[in-house]
Structure formats: C-alpha cells, structure tokens
N, C-alpha and C positions, 0 to 999 in steps of 0.2 A: 670519320678514317677510318674505326674500326670494328664496327657492330656489325656483320653481313646477315642477310637475310633472303631469305628461300623464297621470295616473289621474284628473284632477280637472278643473275647470274654475278655473283661478287665473291669478296676471299682480303682475304688479309695480307697486303704485305708483307716481303721478306723484311722488305722495308720496315717498320711499324715492331716486328719478333726482333729486326734488330736494335731498334732502340728498348726496347722493353729488357734485351737481354745484356747489355749495353750498359741501362740503364740501374740496374741491381735490381728489378723486380722477378725479370726472371720466369720463365714457366711454370717453376718449384710453386709460385704463387698462385699464379693462375691457378693450378690444379689443388693447391688449399682453397678456394673458393675466395683469392683474397686477404683470407686472414695474413693481416701486417705488425710487425714490431711498431710502438712508436715516431722510429726515424723514419718507414717509410711512411707511415700516414703524415706527420711533419713534409715527407719530402712529395707524397705527390697535393698534398693539399697547399704547398709554395707556389710545383708548378702551374692547377689547376686557377689559380690567383691568378696571377701572369697570364695566360690563355684568356680567362673573363675580364683584366685591366685591355687587352689587346682587342678584343674583341667590342670592349664598350669603347675604347676610343676610336676605334672603324667606325663604330654607330653614327658617337657624333660627330665624325668629317661628314657622312652618308654615304659611307664609300662600303663596298660590299667585303665582308667577314670571311669571304672565301679560305680555308675547305672546312671551315666550322658553319654550322647553321643553326636556328632559332625559331624558326617559322615550320609549320607540320606540314610537311606534301609539296614544299616546291623546292623545284628543278634546280638541281648547283648543279654546274658545270663551268671547269676553271678554261678547261681549252675545247677547243670545238673538235679535239681529237681526245675524250672524256664524258664520261656519261653518267649522273647520280643525284639522288633526290633524298632529299632530310625527312628522312624515315623515323621522325621520330612519335610515338604510339602514345596515344592515353587509354591507361588502363580499367578496368572496371574497377578495381579497387586500391586504396592508395598504396604505395608503393615504398620502403623504406627509406630514411633518411639520405644513405648511401648509393640509391641506387634513384633518386634525384636529382635534377640537371639545371633546373629555374627556381628563380629565387617567384617572391609575389609581385616583383616589377614587370617581370617577358607576359610576353599573350595570355599562356593562364592563367594569369591573375588569381583569383582563391583555389583555383583544381592543379595548382602546379605540382604537388602531391602524386597524381592521375599521370604524368605525363613524364615519360621516359625513352 
C-alpha cells in the first residue's frame, strides 16, 4: 500500500500522506526513521493488530484480503483500472524485528525473519 519500487512506475498517494498526517505520525517521524514514543508505538501496534485480524477473518472465509497481500510476487488488482504486485522480498540477511511483517504461521515458515 505504501512501499514503492524502482522496477515499476509507482508512488505513495496523497491519501497515504494525509493518513500519516491526520493520524499524528506525520512526516517528522518519517524523517527520524520512525523513532517513536511509547504512545505512538502502541497506536501503531493496535492498528497493525486490527489489520492482521481483518486479514485473518477474510482468509478463514476464503475471501480476498485486498488491498493487503501475504504471498510474494502475486498480481494483486482491485479492479480493471488498477495494477499491482505483492512485492514481498526475501533478503539475504535476517531483518530487524521492526522490519519483519510475517509470523511463523505465514508462507515463509521458519524463514519469516528474512522477508519484508
């Protein structure tokens, strides 16, 4: 949703930036490499937990989890007027915990700390 890639034409939309600004995260925190206080970390954790729960319920019902993805290199399109790919990359070294987005129950299994 927010990550851009140099392989294709992509961008972060104005809606994404507005979300960060309205939520209190703001561009100052992005410039500080997301150094956050306890309240902000708690806020992000709660929202990530809600998104994870949303995706889990959709998966149990065998429904699509768009606009999110959890399988690498799968084409993900909302409609006939959009394009996208689930660009989950496997890195050569394990990522820091804050950069990991998958648990051991995901497609990555015991290598989940290499995906981001």
